[in-house]
C-alpha positions as CSV (number, residue, x, y, z in Angstrom):
1,M,108.2,117.2,76.6
2,N,108.4,119.4,80.4
3,G,107.3,118.2,83.6
4,R,104.3,120.1,83.4
5,Q,103.3,118.8,80.2
6,A,104.3,115.1,81.0
7,A,102.2,115.2,84.0
8,A,99.1,116.3,82.3
9,E,99.1,113.8,79.8
10,I,99.6,111.1,82.7
11,A,96.3,112.9,84.7
12,A,94.6,112.1,81.3
13,K,94.9,108.6,81.3
14,L,94.6,108.0,84.9
15,K,91.0,110.0,84.7
16,E,90.1,108.0,81.9
17,A,91.1,104.8,84.0
18,Q,88.9,106.5,86.5
19,V,91.4,107.0,88.7
20,F,90.3,109.0,92.2
21,S,93.3,111.6,92.2
22,P,94.6,111.6,88.8
23,E,96.2,115.3,89.3
24,Y,97.7,114.2,92.7
25,E,98.9,110.8,91.4
26,A,100.6,112.5,88.4
27,G,102.6,114.7,90.4
28,E,103.8,111.7,92.2
29,I,105.1,109.7,89.2
30,I,107.1,113.0,87.9
31,L,108.3,113.3,91.4
32,E,109.4,109.9,91.5
33,V,111.0,109.6,88.2
34,C,112.2,113.0,87.4
35,K,113.1,113.6,91.2
36,N,111.2,116.9,90.6
37,H,108.0,118.3,91.1
38,P,105.9,118.8,87.4
39,L,105.4,122.9,88.0
40,Q,109.1,123.2,88.5
41,V,111.2,124.2,84.8
42,F,112.0,121.3,83.5
43,E,113.3,118.6,80.5
44,V,111.7,114.8,80.4
45,T,114.7,112.5,79.0
46,A,113.9,110.0,76.5
47,E,114.7,107.6,79.4
48,Q,112.5,109.6,82.2
49,K,109.8,109.1,79.5
50,K,109.5,105.7,79.0
51,A,110.0,104.7,82.7
52,I,107.1,107.5,83.2
53,D,104.9,105.5,80.2
54,A,105.4,102.1,82.2
55,I,104.1,103.0,85.4
56,T,101.3,105.0,83.8
57,A,100.2,101.9,82.2
58,E,100.5,99.4,85.4
59,R,98.5,102.4,87.7
60,V,95.9,102.2,84.1
61,K,95.7,98.6,85.0
62,G,94.7,99.4,88.4
63,R,97.6,98.2,90.3
64,P,98.2,100.8,93.2
65,L,100.7,103.5,92.8
66,Q,102.4,102.3,96.3
67,Y,102.9,98.7,95.0
68,I,104.4,100.3,92.0
69,F,107.0,102.3,93.5
70,G,107.6,99.9,96.0
71,K,107.2,102.2,98.7
72,W,105.4,105.3,100.4
73,E,105.6,107.6,102.9
74,F,104.0,107.6,106.5
75,Y,104.7,110.3,109.1
76,G,107.6,111.2,107.2
77,Y,109.3,107.8,107.0
78,E,109.9,105.7,104.0
79,F,108.3,102.3,104.0
80,F,108.7,99.6,101.5
81,V,105.7,97.6,100.5
82,G,103.7,95.3,98.2
83,E,101.5,92.6,97.2
84,G,100.8,91.1,100.4
85,V,101.4,94.3,103.1
86,L,98.8,97.0,103.7
87,I,99.2,100.5,102.3
88,P,99.9,102.8,105.2
89,R,97.3,106.0,105.4
90,P,97.3,109.1,106.3
91,E,94.5,108.6,108.8
92,T,96.3,105.9,110.8
93,E,98.6,108.6,111.5
94,L,96.6,109.7,114.2
95,L,97.6,106.4,116.4
96,V,101.6,107.8,116.3
97,D,99.9,111.2,117.3
98,I,98.7,109.7,120.4
99,A,101.7,107.7,121.0
100,V,103.5,111.4,120.7
101,K,101.2,113.0,123.4
102,N,101.7,109.5,126.0
103,L,104.8,107.9,124.8
104,D,108.2,108.6,125.9
105,K,112.0,107.1,126.0
106,D,110.7,105.3,129.0
107,S,107.4,103.4,127.3
108,V,107.2,100.1,126.2
109,M,104.5,99.7,123.3
110,L,103.1,96.7,121.2
111,D,101.1,97.0,117.9
112,L,98.9,94.4,116.7
113,C,98.3,93.2,112.8
114,S,101.6,95.1,112.2
115,G,101.7,94.5,108.4
116,S,104.7,97.7,107.0
117,G,105.4,98.1,110.4
118,C,104.5,101.8,109.9
119,I,102.8,102.5,113.2
120,P,105.5,100.8,115.9
121,I,108.3,102.4,113.7
122,A,107.0,105.9,113.6
123,C,105.9,105.9,117.2
124,A,109.8,104.3,118.2
125,K,111.1,107.3,115.9
126,E,109.4,109.4,117.3
127,T,108.7,109.4,121.2
128,G,112.1,106.9,121.6
129,C,110.3,104.2,122.7
130,R,111.0,100.6,122.9
131,A,108.1,98.8,120.3
132,Y,107.2,95.4,119.8
133,A,105.0,94.7,116.3
134,V,103.2,91.5,115.7
135,E,102.3,89.9,112.6
136,L,101.0,87.0,111.4
137,Y,101.3,86.2,107.4
138,D,104.6,85.9,106.0
139,K,104.5,88.8,103.0
140,A,103.6,91.3,105.1
141,F,106.4,90.0,108.1
142,S,109.1,90.1,105.6
143,Y,108.2,94.0,104.5
144,L,108.2,94.6,108.2
145,E,111.8,93.1,109.5
146,K,112.4,94.7,105.8
147,N,111.1,98.9,107.1
148,I,112.8,98.0,111.0
149,A,116.0,97.7,109.4
150,H,115.8,100.4,106.6
151,N,114.5,102.8,109.4
152,N,116.9,101.7,112.2
153,A,113.7,101.8,114.3
154,D,114.3,100.4,118.2
155,V,111.2,97.5,117.1
156,T,111.2,93.7,118.0
157,A,109.4,91.9,115.1
158,V,107.4,89.1,116.5
159,K,106.1,86.6,114.0
160,G,102.5,85.1,115.6
161,D,98.1,85.9,116.1
162,A,97.3,89.6,117.6
163,L,94.8,87.3,119.2
164,D,97.2,85.3,120.4
165,S,99.0,86.9,124.0
166,T,101.1,83.9,125.0
167,H,104.2,85.4,123.4
168,F,104.7,88.2,125.8
169,D,104.2,86.1,129.1
170,G,105.5,88.2,131.6
171,I,105.9,91.7,129.1
172,T,103.4,94.5,130.5
173,F,103.0,97.5,128.2
174,D,102.6,101.5,128.5
175,A,99.9,101.5,125.1
176,V,98.5,98.8,122.7
177,F,97.9,100.0,119.1
178,S,96.1,97.9,116.2
179,N,95.0,98.9,112.9
180,P,93.2,95.4,112.9
181,P,90.7,94.4,109.5
182,Y,87.9,96.1,109.8
183,L,85.8,95.9,107.1
184,T,82.3,94.5,106.7
185,A,81.6,91.8,104.6
186,E,79.3,94.0,102.4
187,E,82.4,96.3,102.1
188,M,84.6,93.7,100.6
189,Q,81.5,93.2,97.4
190,E,82.3,96.9,97.0
191,L,86.1,97.9,97.1
192,Q,88.0,99.7,94.2
193,R,89.7,97.8,92.3
194,E,93.0,99.4,93.6
195,V,92.1,97.8,97.2
196,R,91.8,94.6,95.8
197,Y,94.7,94.2,95.4
198,E,95.8,94.5,99.4
199,P,95.4,91.3,101.3
200,E,91.8,90.2,102.3
201,T,93.5,89.1,105.5
202,A,94.6,92.5,106.6
203,L,91.2,93.9,105.7
204,Y,88.0,91.5,105.9
205,G,86.7,92.0,109.8
206,G,84.0,89.7,109.8
207,E,80.7,89.8,108.5
208,D,80.4,93.3,110.6
209,G,83.7,94.1,110.7
210,L,84.2,93.8,114.5
211,D,85.4,90.0,114.7
212,F,89.0,91.4,116.1
213,Y,87.6,94.7,118.7
214,R,85.3,91.7,120.2
215,R,88.5,89.9,121.8
216,L,91.5,92.4,121.4
217,F,90.3,94.2,124.2
218,T,89.6,91.7,127.0
219,L,92.6,90.0,125.9
220,W,95.0,92.0,126.0
221,R,93.8,94.3,128.7
222,P,96.2,92.3,131.4
223,R,99.2,92.9,129.5
224,L,98.2,96.5,130.1
225,R,99.7,98.8,133.1
226,D,98.2,100.8,135.2
227,G,96.8,103.6,132.9
228,G,97.9,102.2,130.0
229,I,96.4,103.3,127.0
230,F,94.8,100.9,124.0
231,A,94.5,103.2,120.8
232,V,92.5,101.5,117.5
233,E,92.0,102.9,113.9
234,V,88.2,101.6,112.9
235,G,86.2,101.8,110.1
236,D,83.2,104.7,108.6
237,N,80.3,104.2,111.8
238,Q,82.1,101.8,113.9
239,A,83.4,104.1,116.4
240,Q,80.4,104.0,118.8
241,Q,80.4,99.9,118.6
242,V,84.1,100.1,119.1
243,K,83.7,102.1,121.7
244,K,81.1,100.5,123.5
245,L,83.2,97.4,123.4
246,M,86.3,99.0,124.7
247,E,84.4,100.4,127.6
248,E,82.5,96.6,128.6
249,A,86.4,95.3,128.5
250,G,87.1,98.3,131.1
251,F,88.2,101.2,129.6
252,T,87.5,104.5,129.6
253,A,87.0,105.2,125.9
254,E,87.3,108.7,123.5
255,I,86.1,108.6,119.9
256,I,88.8,111.0,118.0
257,L,87.7,112.8,114.8
258,D,90.5,112.3,111.4
259,L,90.9,115.5,109.2
260,Q,88.2,115.1,107.5
261,G,85.8,115.0,110.3
262,I,85.1,111.4,110.5
263,A,85.1,109.1,113.9
264,R,88.1,107.1,112.9
265,V,90.1,106.1,115.8
266,V,88.8,104.9,119.8
267,C,91.2,105.3,122.4
268,G,90.8,103.6,125.8
269,R,92.7,104.1,129.4
270,R,92.0,102.6,132.5
271,A,92.0,105.8,134.0
272,E,91.8,109.1,132.2
273,M,90.8,110.5,128.7
274,C,94.1,109.7,126.0
275,V,94.5,113.0,124.3
C-alpha cells in the first residue's frame, strides 16, 4: 500500500465516523507516522500501517487527533498537549500577531488562563519580550512548564488564578493577553464530541460566556503601563459585548476579524488603537 492509498482508506473511515475534515486529518496521520506527505511516492511499511490503524481507531472513537499525537503546532512552534489542557487553535494566533506588532525585546507581557502556554511562548519567541503565564489547574500547568522548556522560551510560569492580581504586586506590563473560557451554557450542551474531551474549566464562561471578561479588564488595568494593550479572544457573537465591557473599564477598544471574517479578538489600549 502506498501513502495515497493509505490516506484514502483513513479518510473513508473518518468520514464514516462523521469527522469534520477527514481528508485533512488523514493527511496529518500519514505525515505523523510516515514522515511523508500522502501525495509523495512512498510505500507504507507493515509497522507504519499498524500505527496508522491504531491512531485511526482512536480518532474514530472521537478522541482529538492532537491528544492522540500528544502534540500540535501553533505559530510554527511545537506544543505538547493532552487531556487536561486546551488544544491550540489557529484563530488564537491573532493574539500573537498583535504582540508582534506591539512588543519588542524590552517589553513585558502577561498571559492569563495560559493552558499549554502557546500564546506567551510564541510571543516571547517572536518578539524577544519577557513573558509571564498564569495557569490555575495542575494538568494544564504541567503542560505549560513542559512547553516552556521544550521551546526554550523566556516565560515564567505562575500557578494561580487569573482573577487574582496579587501574584504580581509591584510589576507592570506592556501587554496582557488572554484566551479565557467563553462558551455559554447553551454552547456547552452542543459541543462536538471532540471538544468534550477538552477540560470544561477552559471552555465554560458562565451562563452567557462573559463571566471572565466582566472581571479581567477592571482587575488587570492597573497593572498595565501607560499605552499598554489588553487583547482577548472571544466567542462567536460576543465581540460587541466584550468591546463594551473593555471600554467601560477605561480602554479604547477595537474588534479584529479572523481569516474567516469572524469577530475573534477584542484589543484595547489606554490611548490609541493597537493595530
